[in-house]
C-alpha positions as CSV (number, residue, x, y, z in Angstrom):
1,M,165.7,66.7,61.5
2,T,162.1,65.6,61.8
3,A,159.8,67.5,59.6
4,R,156.7,68.9,61.3
5,L,153.3,68.4,59.7
6,L,151.4,71.5,58.7
7,R,147.6,70.9,58.7
8,S,144.6,72.8,57.6
9,F,142.6,74.8,60.2
10,V,138.9,74.5,59.5
11,G,136.0,75.5,61.7
12,G,138.0,76.0,64.8
13,G,140.2,72.8,64.6
14,F,143.0,71.2,62.7
15,V,142.1,68.6,60.1
16,D,144.4,66.1,58.2
17,A,144.3,66.0,54.4
18,V,143.0,62.7,53.2
19,D,144.4,63.1,49.7
20,R,148.2,63.4,50.1
21,R,151.0,65.2,51.8
22,A,153.9,67.2,50.2
23,D,157.4,67.9,51.5
24,V,158.3,71.5,51.8
25,N,161.6,73.4,51.7
26,P,161.5,77.0,50.6
27,S,165.2,77.1,49.9
28,D,165.1,73.8,48.0
29,T,168.4,72.5,49.4
30,G,167.0,69.0,49.6
31,D,166.3,69.1,53.4
32,V,162.7,68.7,54.2
33,V,161.6,71.4,56.8
34,A,157.9,70.5,56.9
35,E,155.3,68.2,55.5
36,V,152.1,69.9,54.3
37,A,148.7,68.2,54.3
38,V,147.4,68.8,50.8
39,A,143.6,69.3,51.3
40,G,141.2,68.0,48.8
41,A,137.8,69.4,47.6
42,D,136.0,68.0,50.7
43,V,138.2,70.0,53.1
44,A,137.9,73.1,50.9
45,R,134.1,72.8,51.0
46,D,134.2,72.4,54.8
47,A,136.4,75.5,55.0
48,V,134.1,77.6,52.9
49,A,131.1,76.5,54.9
50,A,132.8,77.3,58.2
51,A,133.8,80.7,56.9
52,V,130.2,81.4,55.7
53,D,128.9,80.4,59.2
54,A,131.5,82.5,61.0
55,F,131.1,85.7,58.9
56,P,128.0,87.3,60.5
57,A,129.7,87.3,64.0
58,W,133.1,88.3,62.6
59,A,131.5,91.2,60.6
60,Q,130.2,92.7,63.8
61,T,133.7,92.9,65.4
62,T,135.8,96.1,65.4
63,P,139.4,96.2,64.4
64,W,140.4,97.3,67.9
């Protein structure tokens, strides 16, 4: 089975982690079910900045 890569979604698009990637298996049977991009501080800063920029418009939306 080929593990799929799970990436961070920041500012409307997917970004790859530069730091490293980690294998994932919630049941811990030894089979890798996904590879997760481990985001570093730079990606976290970009995500926070994107959230701050998006908040005013998002705050004006209604739940339905």
